[in-house]
C-alpha positions in Angstrom: 94.7 49.3 172.4 96.4 47.4 169.7 100.1 46.6 170.2 102.5 48.4 167.8 106.0 47.0 167.4 107.4 50.5 166.6 105.8 52.0 169.7 107.9 52.3 172.9 106.0 50.8 175.9 106.1 54.2 177.7 104.3 56.3 175.1 101.2 57.9 176.8 98.0 56.3 175.7 96.5 59.7 174.8 99.3 60.0 172.2 99.4 56.4 171.1 95.6 56.2 170.5 95.2 59.5 168.8 94.1 59.5 165.1 92.5 61.9 162.7 89.0 60.5 161.8 87.4 60.9 158.4 84.0 60.4 159.9 82.4 62.1 162.9 79.1 61.3 164.7 76.8 64.1 163.7 74.6 63.5 166.8 77.5 64.0 169.3 77.5 67.6 170.4 80.4 69.5 171.8 78.8 71.4 174.7 80.0 74.7 176.3 82.0 73.0 179.0 83.9 70.9 176.5 84.5 73.9 174.2 85.8 75.8 177.2 88.2 73.0 178.2 89.5 72.7 174.6 90.2 76.5 174.5 91.7 76.4 178.0 94.2 73.7 176.9 95.3 75.8 173.9 95.6 78.8 176.2 98.2 77.1 178.3 100.5 76.1 175.5 104.1 77.4 175.5 105.0 80.2 173.2 108.1 82.3 172.3 108.4 85.1 174.9 104.9 84.1 176.2 103.5 86.0 173.2 100.6 83.5 172.8 100.2 84.5 169.1 97.1 82.3 168.4 93.4 83.0 168.0 90.4 81.0 167.1 87.0 81.3 165.4 84.8 78.4 166.6 81.3 77.2 165.6 79.1 74.2 166.2 76.4 72.9 163.9 73.4 75.1 164.0 75.4 78.2 165.1 75.9 81.2 162.8 79.7 80.8 163.1 79.5 77.3 161.8 77.4 78.4 158.9 80.0 81.0 158.0 82.7 78.4 157.8 81.0 75.5 156.0 80.7 77.1 152.5 84.5 77.4 152.4 85.3 73.8 153.0 86.8 72.0 150.1 84.6 69.1 148.8 87.2 66.6 150.2 86.9 68.0 153.7 83.2 68.9 153.6 82.4 65.2 153.3 83.4 64.6 156.9 84.2 68.0 158.6 80.6 69.3 158.6 79.5 66.4 160.8 82.0 67.2 163.6 80.6 68.7 166.8 82.9 71.7 166.4 84.8 73.5 163.7 87.6 75.8 164.6 89.5 78.2 162.4 93.1 78.7 163.7 94.8 82.0 163.3 98.3 83.2 164.0 99.4 86.8 164.9 102.5 87.2 162.9 103.1 90.9 163.7 105.2 91.3 166.8 103.8 94.1 169.0 106.1 96.8 170.4 109.1 95.8 168.3 110.7 96.7 165.0 109.9 93.1 163.8 107.3 92.9 161.1 107.1 89.1 161.2 107.3 86.5 163.9 109.1 83.4 162.7 107.6 81.6 165.8 103.9 82.4 165.4 103.0 79.4 163.3 105.1 77.1 165.4 103.5 78.5 168.6 100.0 78.0 167.1 101.0 74.4 166.4 101.9 74.0 170.1 98.4 75.4 171.0 96.7 73.0 168.6 98.7 70.0 169.9 97.5 70.9 173.4 93.9 71.2 172.2 94.3 67.8 170.4 95.6 66.0 173.5 92.8 67.6 175.6 90.2 66.5 173.1 91.6 62.9 173.2 91.5 63.0 177.1 87.8 64.0 176.8 86.9 61.1 174.4 86.8 63.4 171.4 88.8 63.2 168.2 90.5 66.0 166.3 91.3 66.3 162.6 93.4 69.2 161.6 93.2 70.2 157.9 93.9 72.8 155.3 91.4 71.7 152.6 89.3 74.9 152.5 89.2 78.2 150.5 91.7 80.3 152.4 91.1 83.4 150.4 87.3 83.2 150.7 87.3 82.3 154.4 89.7 85.2 155.1 87.4 87.6 153.3 84.4 86.2 155.2 86.0 86.4 158.6 88.1 89.5 158.0 90.7 89.1 160.7 92.5 92.2 162.1 95.8 93.3 160.4 98.7 91.0 161.5 96.5 88.0 161.9 96.3 85.2 159.3 94.2 82.1 159.0 96.5 79.0 159.1 94.3 75.9 159.3 91.1 74.4 160.6 90.4 71.6 163.0 87.3 69.5 163.3 86.5 68.1 166.7 83.9 65.7 167.9 83.1 62.0 168.5 84.7 59.8 165.9 82.3 57.5 164.0 84.0 54.2 163.6 87.2 52.8 164.8 90.8 54.0 164.1 92.4 52.5 161.1 94.4 49.3 161.7 98.1 49.6 161.1 98.8 53.3 161.0 102.1 54.0 159.4 104.7 56.3 160.9 108.2 57.1 159.9 110.8 55.4 162.1 112.7 57.2 164.8 115.9 56.5 162.9 114.4 58.3 159.8 113.4 61.3 161.9 117.0 61.6 163.0 118.6 60.9 159.7 116.3 62.3 157.0 117.4 65.9 157.2 121.0 64.9 156.5 120.5 62.0 154.1 121.8 62.5 150.5 119.1 63.7 148.1 118.1 61.3 145.4 
C-alpha cells in the first residue's frame, strides 16, 4: 500500500485500497459463491425502518442476463464494463408499502448503503467494483420492465481489476467536506 499524506493511519485497508478500475480481467470469472457473498453483503446494509428498498438484476458474461444489459451500455462504459466478471443493475423501491407516502426520500440513500456494503465485500474478496451511470436508462428500463414503484438507479461492474490502481488518487480534504456546504458561492 502506498502511503498517502492525507490518509489517517487508522483507515481500514479495504477502504484505503479501494479504487474503481477502468479495466477488468475478462478471464476472471465471478463464481456462484462470490455472487452469493456480494448479494449477502448488500442484504445486511442498514435501511430506514428496515425497509431494504433495493433490488438487483445480475449477469455474468455468457449468461442471458448479461446479454440483456450489454446493448444498453454507453460507449464510454462498454469499453471496460463488458469485461467485468459481473454486471449488476441496481434498483430502488421508491414506493412505500402500507403507507400514504408515494415516495420514499430514503430509498436511493439506502440503496447506496447496500452498494457500499457490496463494494467493501468485493474488495475483501480481491475483487474490484466500479459503479456507473453511463448507460441508456430508458432503454434498459424498457428491457427489464421492473414492477411499479421500482426504478433503475445505476449499474456496477465487479471483477478482477486489470492493472494497478492509479498513483496519486485525488480526494477532497476533510476540511472541505466540513466547510463546502456553507462556503460562500462564487
